[in-house]
MDTraj code that builds the backbone (N, CA, C; nanometers):
import mdtraj as md
import numpy as np

residues = "UNK UNK UNK UNK UNK UNK UNK UNK UNK UNK UNK UNK UNK UNK UNK UNK UNK UNK UNK UNK UNK UNK UNK UNK UNK UNK UNK UNK UNK UNK UNK UNK UNK UNK UNK UNK UNK UNK UNK UNK UNK UNK UNK UNK UNK UNK UNK UNK UNK UNK UNK UNK UNK UNK UNK UNK UNK UNK UNK UNK UNK UNK UNK UNK UNK UNK UNK UNK UNK UNK UNK UNK UNK UNK UNK UNK UNK UNK UNK UNK UNK UNK UNK UNK UNK UNK UNK UNK UNK UNK UNK UNK UNK UNK UNK UNK UNK UNK UNK UNK UNK UNK UNK UNK UNK UNK UNK UNK UNK UNK UNK UNK UNK UNK".split()
xyz = np.array([
    [-10.0759, -2.7956, -6.0614],
    [-10.0156, -2.8133, -6.1675],
    [-10.1617, -2.8172, -6.2699],
    [-10.2586, -2.8579, -6.2503],
    [-10.3490, -2.8583, -6.2943],
    [-10.4756, -2.6957, -6.3081],
    [-10.4257, -2.6120, -6.2353],
    [-10.4598, -2.4977, -6.2183],
    [-10.3504, -2.4063, -6.2950],
    [-10.2223, -2.4364, -6.3481],
    [-10.1557, -2.3493, -6.4727],
    [-10.2056, -2.4018, -6.5937],
    [-10.2461, -2.5403, -6.6253],
    [-10.2985, -2.5832, -6.7371],
    [-10.3862, -2.4698, -6.7867],
    [-10.4917, -2.5011, -6.6638],
    [-10.6582, -2.4096, -6.7262],
    [-10.5892, -2.2780, -6.7597],
    [-10.5145, -2.2142, -6.6646],
    [-10.5119, -2.0735, -6.6784],
    [-10.4181, -2.0780, -6.8105],
    [-10.3414, -2.1773, -6.8317],
    [-10.2477, -2.1142, -7.0221],
    [-10.4264, -2.1636, -7.0730],
    [-10.4493, -2.2542, -7.0984],
    [-10.5718, -2.2444, -7.1438],
    [-10.6775, -2.1739, -7.1877],
    [-10.6908, -2.1101, -7.0754],
    [-10.8209, -1.9971, -7.0185],
    [-10.7486, -1.8634, -7.1243],
    [-10.6499, -1.8402, -7.0804],
    [-10.5989, -1.7234, -7.1215],
    [-10.5608, -1.7214, -7.3185],
    [-10.4939, -1.8496, -7.3398],
    [-10.4920, -1.8633, -7.5145],
    [-10.6390, -1.8424, -7.5392],
    [-10.7184, -1.9053, -7.5443],
    [-10.8702, -1.9653, -7.5761],
    [-10.9706, -1.8113, -7.6202],
    [-10.9220, -1.7402, -7.4618],
    [-11.0314, -1.5806, -7.4126],
    [-10.9559, -1.4791, -7.4770],
    [-10.8184, -1.4947, -7.5471],
    [-10.7336, -1.3528, -7.5723],
    [-10.7529, -1.3858, -7.7269],
    [-10.7336, -1.4966, -7.7843],
    [-10.7890, -1.5124, -7.9526],
    [-10.9188, -1.5123, -7.9451],
    [-11.0198, -1.5710, -7.8892],
    [-11.1485, -1.5185, -7.9293],
    [-11.1720, -1.3770, -7.9310],
    [-11.1461, -1.2958, -7.7855],
    [-11.1591, -1.1248, -7.8234],
    [-11.0854, -1.0522, -7.9038],
    [-10.9461, -1.1174, -7.9606],
    [-10.8726, -1.0103, -8.0566],
    [-10.9733, -1.0400, -8.1511],
    [-10.9921, -1.1621, -8.1919],
    [-11.0801, -1.2163, -8.3303],
    [-11.1850, -1.1337, -8.3307],
    [-11.2837, -1.1319, -8.2295],
    [-11.4186, -1.0920, -8.2439],
    [-11.3665, -0.9183, -8.2510],
    [-11.3045, -0.8573, -8.2012],
    [-11.2731, -0.6887, -8.2280],
    [-11.2699, -0.6910, -8.3071],
    [-11.1297, -0.7643, -8.3856],
    [-11.1060, -0.7348, -8.5233],
    [-11.2147, -0.7200, -8.6312],
    [-11.3032, -0.8209, -8.6203],
    [-11.4055, -0.8692, -8.7195],
    [-11.5442, -0.7430, -8.6591],
    [-11.5702, -0.7100, -8.5660],
    [-11.6311, -0.6309, -8.5576],
    [-11.5961, -0.4800, -8.5944],
    [-11.4701, -0.4990, -8.5370],
    [-11.3985, -0.3485, -8.6325],
    [-11.4455, -0.3300, -8.7559],
    [-11.4603, -0.3967, -8.7945],
    [-11.3992, -0.3621, -8.9754],
    [-11.5304, -0.3670, -9.0026],
    [-11.5860, -0.4927, -8.9991],
    [-11.7306, -0.5001, -9.0056],
    [-11.7921, -0.3438, -8.9590],
    [-11.7660, -0.2820, -8.9041],
    [-11.8281, -0.1728, -8.8145],
    [-11.8039, -0.0975, -8.8844],
    [-11.7106, -0.0525, -8.9593],
    [-11.7208, 0.0450, -9.0761],
    [-11.8069, 0.0989, -9.1542],
    [-11.7991, -0.0393, -9.2150],
    [-11.9824, -0.0232, -9.3039],
    [-12.1161, 0.0304, -9.2051],
    [-12.1266, 0.0179, -9.1348],
    [-12.2655, 0.0240, -9.0851],
    [-12.2713, 0.1877, -8.9952],
    [-12.0984, 0.2503, -8.9827],
    [-12.1129, 0.3509, -8.9477],
    [-12.1179, 0.4411, -8.9688],
    [-12.0510, 0.4104, -9.1166],
    [-12.0679, 0.5091, -9.2477],
    [-12.1919, 0.5396, -9.2787],
    [-12.2886, 0.4324, -9.3068],
    [-12.4074, 0.4611, -9.3603],
    [-12.4661, 0.5266, -9.2429],
    [-12.4320, 0.5500, -9.0775],
    [-12.5027, 0.6144, -8.9917],
    [-12.4335, 0.7430, -9.0117],
    [-12.3145, 0.7390, -9.0242],
    [-12.2420, 0.8887, -8.9975],
    [-12.1713, 0.9307, -9.1216],
    [-12.1845, 1.0027, -9.1855],
    [-12.1394, 1.0417, -9.3360],
    [-11.9996, 1.1153, -9.2776],
    [-11.9521, 1.1750, -9.1798],
    [-11.8151, 1.1981, -9.1497],
    [-11.7281, 1.1119, -9.1353],
    [-11.6629, 1.0370, -9.2031],
    [-11.5017, 0.9351, -9.2221],
    [-11.4538, 0.9143, -9.1259],
    [-11.4100, 1.0946, -9.0789],
    [-11.3354, 1.0567, -8.9796],
    [-11.3519, 1.0169, -8.8259],
    [-11.4656, 1.1246, -8.8334],
    [-11.5767, 1.1028, -8.7166],
    [-11.5779, 0.9464, -8.7204],
    [-11.6613, 0.8874, -8.8022],
    [-11.6628, 0.7375, -8.8183],
    [-11.5382, 0.6354, -8.7395],
    [-11.4247, 0.7023, -8.7589],
    [-11.3677, 0.6313, -8.7576],
    [-11.3124, 0.6221, -8.6213],
    [-11.2920, 0.7301, -8.5337],
    [-11.2950, 0.7856, -8.4395],
    [-11.3729, 0.7004, -8.3565],
    [-11.5444, 0.7119, -8.3607],
    [-11.6181, 0.6179, -8.2925],
    [-11.5485, 0.4937, -8.2638],
    [-11.5820, 0.4337, -8.4197],
    [-11.5289, 0.2389, -8.4027],
    [-11.4258, 0.2587, -8.3563],
    [-11.3064, 0.2962, -8.3343],
    [-11.1660, 0.3126, -8.1965],
    [-11.2286, 0.3087, -8.0824],
    [-11.2863, 0.3725, -8.0371],
    [-11.3242, 0.4429, -7.9243],
    [-11.4238, 0.2829, -7.8718],
    [-11.4825, 0.2536, -7.9629],
    [-11.6050, 0.0966, -7.9554],
    [-11.4682, 0.0033, -7.9386],
    [-11.3985, -0.0232, -7.9924],
    [-11.2968, -0.1064, -7.9817],
    [-11.1851, -0.1448, -7.8994],
    [-11.1830, -0.0108, -7.8118],
    [-11.1205, -0.0007, -7.6970],
    [-11.1492, 0.0161, -7.6095],
    [-11.2903, 0.0404, -7.5535],
    [-11.3873, -0.0071, -7.4555],
    [-11.3908, -0.1338, -7.4934],
    [-11.4772, -0.2285, -7.5971],
    [-11.4240, -0.3454, -7.5823],
    [-11.3460, -0.4174, -7.5195],
    [-11.2275, -0.3847, -7.5589],
    [-11.1388, -0.4391, -7.5449],
    [-11.0874, -0.4628, -7.3679],
    [-11.1241, -0.3305, -7.3191],
    [-11.1399, -0.3086, -7.1379],
    [-11.2240, -0.3438, -7.1071],
    [-11.3403, -0.3955, -7.2001],
    [-11.4333, -0.4619, -7.0476],
    [-11.4019, -0.5982, -7.0611],
    [-11.3406, -0.6807, -7.2056],
    [-11.3228, -0.8444, -7.2036],
    [-11.1945, -0.8732, -7.1206],
    [-11.0875, -0.7466, -7.1214],
    [-10.9963, -0.8053, -7.0369],
    [-10.9961, -0.7576, -6.8936],
    [-11.0434, -0.7040, -6.8724],
    [-11.1629, -0.6850, -6.6858],
    [-11.2079, -0.8252, -6.6807],
    [-11.2810, -0.8466, -6.7704],
    [-11.3665, -0.9550, -6.7400],
    [-11.2937, -1.0918, -6.6659],
    [-11.1315, -1.0818, -6.7878],
    [-11.0862, -1.2332, -6.7881],
    [-11.0079, -1.2118, -6.6718],
    [-10.9464, -1.0700, -6.6183],
    [-10.8408, -1.0618, -6.4868],
    [-10.9440, -1.1018, -6.3686],
    [-11.0611, -1.0571, -6.3615],
    [-11.1299, -1.0325, -6.2317],
    [-11.1713, -1.2339, -6.2372],
    [-11.2309, -1.3003, -6.3768],
    [-11.2240, -1.4292, -6.4147],
    [-11.0932, -1.5376, -6.2942],
    [-10.9605, -1.4650, -6.3711],
    [-10.8895, -1.5456, -6.3032],
    [-10.8782, -1.5410, -6.1457],
    [-10.9245, -1.4546, -6.1264],
    [-10.8908, -1.4048, -5.9573],
    [-10.9870, -1.4967, -5.8362],
    [-11.1183, -1.5012, -5.8804],
    [-11.1805, -1.6252, -5.8754],
    [-11.2146, -1.7662, -5.8819],
    [-11.0655, -1.7850, -5.9611],
    [-11.0048, -1.9308, -5.9660],
    [-11.0470, -1.9908, -5.8561],
    [-11.1120, -2.1507, -5.8392],
    [-11.0632, -2.2166, -5.7376],
    [-10.9482, -2.3306, -5.7583],
    [-10.9231, -2.4280, -5.6705],
    [-10.8175, -2.4836, -5.7213],
    [-10.9003, -2.6410, -5.7507],
    [-10.8438, -2.6352, -5.9250],
    [-10.8559, -2.7993, -5.9438],
    [-10.7399, -2.8696, -5.9752],
    [-10.7922, -2.9806, -5.9580],
    [-10.7372, -3.1082, -5.9115],
    [-10.7394, -3.2477, -6.0059],
    [-10.8677, -3.2616, -6.1211],
    [-10.8398, -3.3080, -6.1955],
    [-10.8529, -3.2295, -6.3555],
    [-10.7894, -3.3606, -6.4634],
    [-10.8651, -3.2745, -6.5995],
    [-11.0183, -3.2265, -6.6524],
    [-11.0615, -3.3041, -6.5801],
    [-11.2152, -3.2858, -6.6416],
    [-11.2284, -3.1564, -6.5785],
    [-11.2423, -3.1286, -6.4230],
    [-11.1863, -2.9907, -6.3908],
    [-11.1635, -2.8501, -6.4118],
    [-11.0542, -2.8909, -6.5281],
    [-10.9830, -2.8181, -6.6192],
    [-11.0863, -2.7226, -6.7056],
    [-11.1406, -2.9085, -6.7616],
    [-11.2333, -2.8863, -6.9059],
    [-11.3978, -2.7603, -6.8859],
    [-11.4039, -2.8281, -6.7808],
    [-11.5070, -2.7906, -6.7472],
    [-11.5182, -2.6421, -6.6689],
    [-11.4239, -2.5841, -6.6118],
    [-11.3554, -2.4523, -6.5782],
    [-11.3621, -2.3499, -6.6922],
    [-11.2762, -2.4237, -6.7803],
    [-11.2172, -2.3527, -6.8567],
    [-11.3443, -2.3114, -6.8993],
    [-11.4059, -2.4004, -7.0251],
    [-11.5201, -2.3682, -7.1068],
    [-11.6461, -2.3165, -7.0876],
    [-11.6400, -2.3199, -6.8927],
    [-11.7770, -2.2386, -6.8360],
    [-11.7475, -2.0935, -6.8583],
    [-11.5876, -2.0776, -6.7788],
    [-11.5287, -1.9110, -6.8679],
    [-11.5248, -1.8473, -6.9659],
    [-11.5081, -1.9278, -7.0375],
    [-11.5284, -1.8975, -7.2318],
    [-11.6580, -1.8946, -7.2654],
    [-11.7435, -1.9936, -7.2226],
    [-11.8761, -1.9688, -7.2468],
    [-11.9916, -1.8272, -7.1959],
    [-11.8747, -1.8006, -7.0522],
    [-11.9377, -1.6291, -7.0156],
    [-11.8531, -1.5374, -7.1342],
    [-11.7096, -1.5242, -7.1589],
    [-11.6663, -1.4565, -7.2403],
    [-11.7145, -1.3994, -7.4156],
    [-11.7986, -1.5148, -7.4288],
    [-11.9091, -1.5322, -7.5584],
    [-11.9605, -1.4719, -7.5116],
    [-12.0777, -1.4869, -7.4251],
    [-12.2199, -1.4130, -7.3905],
    [-12.1812, -1.2778, -7.3472],
    [-12.0938, -1.2866, -7.2765],
    [-12.0562, -1.0963, -7.2302],
    [-12.0456, -0.9818, -7.4207],
    [-11.9769, -1.0715, -7.5104],
    [-11.9033, -1.0618, -7.6382],
    [-12.0857, -1.0361, -7.7334],
    [-12.1736, -1.1098, -7.6852],
    [-12.2951, -1.1405, -7.7856],
    [-12.3318, -0.9808, -7.7124],
    [-12.4048, -0.9597, -7.5742],
    [-12.4354, -0.8615, -7.5103],
    [-12.3873, -0.7301, -7.5428],
    [-12.2583, -0.7159, -7.5735],
    [-12.1959, -0.6208, -7.5604],
    [-12.1843, -0.5728, -7.7743],
    [-12.2123, -0.6916, -7.8378],
    [-12.2269, -0.6603, -7.9579],
    [-12.3696, -0.5679, -8.0066],
    [-12.4804, -0.6597, -7.8921],
    [-12.6233, -0.6125, -8.0172],
    [-12.6245, -0.5201, -7.8663],
    [-12.5829, -0.4543, -7.7722],
    [-12.5751, -0.3478, -7.7159],
    [-12.5880, -0.2303, -7.7860],
    [-12.4394, -0.2828, -7.8464],
    [-12.3587, -0.1113, -7.9624],
    [-12.4557, -0.1279, -8.0828],
    [-12.4631, -0.1942, -8.1406],
    [-12.5632, -0.1823, -8.3104],
    [-12.7394, -0.1679, -8.2055],
    [-12.7727, -0.1994, -8.1147],
    [-12.9443, -0.1508, -8.0601],
    [-12.8996, 0.0409, -8.0293],
    [-12.7859, 0.0322, -7.9794],
    [-12.7621, 0.1866, -7.9400],
    [-12.7320, 0.2627, -8.0879],
    [-12.6779, 0.2141, -8.1355],
    [-12.6609, 0.3009, -8.2961],
    [-12.7837, 0.2936, -8.3423],
    [-12.8627, 0.1955, -8.3338],
    [-13.0118, 0.1676, -8.4312],
    [-13.1004, 0.2598, -8.3411],
    [-13.1100, 0.3022, -8.2050],
    [-13.1600, 0.4069, -8.1707],
    [-13.1670, 0.5639, -8.1899],
    [-13.0207, 0.5262, -8.1930],
    [-12.9649, 0.7131, -8.2105],
    [-12.9384, 0.7284, -8.3730],
    [-12.9926, 0.6615, -8.4500],
    [-12.9724, 0.7030, -8.5663],
    [-12.9937, 0.7709, -8.6675],
    [-13.0958, 0.8393, -8.6677],
    [-13.1979, 0.9694, -8.6744],
    [-13.0567, 1.0767, -8.6209],
    [-13.0242, 1.0849, -8.5178],
    [-12.9537, 1.1726, -8.4537],
    [-12.8215, 1.1981, -8.5199],
    [-12.7728, 1.0479, -8.5354],
    [-12.6250, 1.0635, -8.6157],
    [-12.6538, 1.0520, -8.7524],
    [-12.7302, 1.0344, -8.8091],
    [-12.7471, 1.0742, -8.9856],
    [-12.7274, 1.1731, -9.0016],
    [-12.6317, 1.2331, -9.0755],
    [-12.5997, 1.3998, -9.0884],
    [-12.6373, 1.3566, -9.2447],
    [-12.7357, 1.4560, -9.3046],
    [-12.7528, 1.4270, -9.4867],
    [-12.7283, 1.5662, -9.5136],
])
top = md.Topology()
chain = top.add_chain()
for i, resn in enumerate(residues, 1):
    res = top.add_residue(resn, chain, resSeq=i)
    for name in ("N", "CA", "C"):
        top.add_atom(name, md.element.get_by_symbol(name[0]), res)
traj = md.Trajectory(xyz[None], top)
């Protein structure tokens, strides 16, 4: 019973965080990409590809994370397991965001079309 509660809690929290952060990065990233790339259609394409890959990586991690779930017997273990896994997701999101920003920063001279 505790495993089902932890699955539902984990899936709902991780899905919300993934979708919300993805939307925010997609909307905020438009301005940054338009600064680097003057072609708006290309900017939108790059931004959509980044969003799709972001979702795929996170959904993949969530699916793999569920396969390594151990049997949970107490409510304390539910909270410990769920929030540990959510913490990993937040760290992955931070890493993906900063690696994308760093990559675009490195490539800015090649991407900046004058």
